[in-house]
C-alpha positions in Angstrom: 1.0 10.7 -70.0 4.4 11.7 -68.5 5.7 12.7 -65.2 6.8 16.2 -64.6 10.0 16.3 -62.7 10.2 19.6 -60.4 13.5 21.0 -59.4 13.2 21.1 -55.7 14.9 24.5 -56.3 12.3 26.1 -58.3 9.6 24.8 -56.1 11.1 26.6 -53.2 11.8 29.4 -55.2 8.4 29.6 -56.1 6.9 29.0 -53.0 8.9 31.8 -51.3 7.4 34.3 -54.1 4.5 33.2 -53.3 4.9 33.9 -49.8 6.4 37.4 -50.2 3.5 38.5 -52.7 0.6 37.6 -49.7 2.8 39.3 -47.3 2.6 42.2 -50.0 -0.7 42.1 -50.2 -1.5 42.0 -46.6 0.6 44.3 -45.9 -0.7 47.0 -48.3 -4.3 46.2 -47.2 -3.1 46.9 -43.6 -2.1 50.0 -44.3 -4.9 51.0 -46.5 -6.9 49.7 -43.5 -5.2 52.0 -41.0 -5.2 55.2 -43.5 -8.9 55.2 -43.5 -9.3 55.0 -39.8 -7.1 58.2 -39.4 -9.0 59.9 -42.0 -12.0 58.5 -40.6 -11.4 59.7 -36.8 -9.9 63.2 -38.6 -12.9 64.0 -40.2 -15.4 62.7 -37.0 -13.0 65.3 -35.1 -13.6 68.2 -37.6 -17.4 67.4 -37.7 -17.2 67.6 -34.0 -16.0 70.8 -34.1 -18.3 72.1 -37.0 -21.7 70.8 -36.5 -25.0 70.0 -33.7 -28.1 69.3 -33.6 -29.6 66.2 -35.0 -27.8 65.7 -38.4 -24.8 66.1 -36.6 -25.4 63.2 -34.2 -26.8 60.8 -37.4 -23.4 61.6 -39.2 -21.2 60.5 -36.1 -23.2 57.7 -35.8 -22.3 56.4 -39.3 -18.5 57.5 -38.9 -19.1 55.1 -35.9 -20.1 52.2 -37.7 -17.9 52.8 -40.4 -15.1 52.9 -38.1 -16.1 49.5 -36.2 -16.4 48.3 -40.2 -12.8 49.1 -40.4 -11.3 47.9 -36.8 -13.3 44.7 -37.7 -11.6 44.6 -41.1 -8.1 45.7 -40.3 -8.4 42.7 -37.0 -9.1 39.9 -39.8 -6.1 41.3 -42.2 -3.6 41.2 -39.6 -5.2 37.7 -38.4 -4.2 37.0 -42.1 -1.3 37.8 -41.8 -0.5 35.8 -38.6 -1.6 32.7 -39.7 0.6 33.7 -43.1 3.3 33.9 -40.9 3.2 30.4 -39.3 
């Protein structure tokens, strides 16, 4: 079994490329989550203007749960980015 010599410059470039790719993936996730939250808020506003009754309350509650889920996912993605940047 032989040893493989690794050029330190190649390793640094590889690490940097992996870092950039990870940041890019997380940034895309954050942007997507922010877009989903904005769309959900717009939909909720439209729903409030055009609906009334029990069906409206159920729909609003489901939208609220979805917003909470997306907000949690956004916070997690932002935490991942912060850890990655350290």
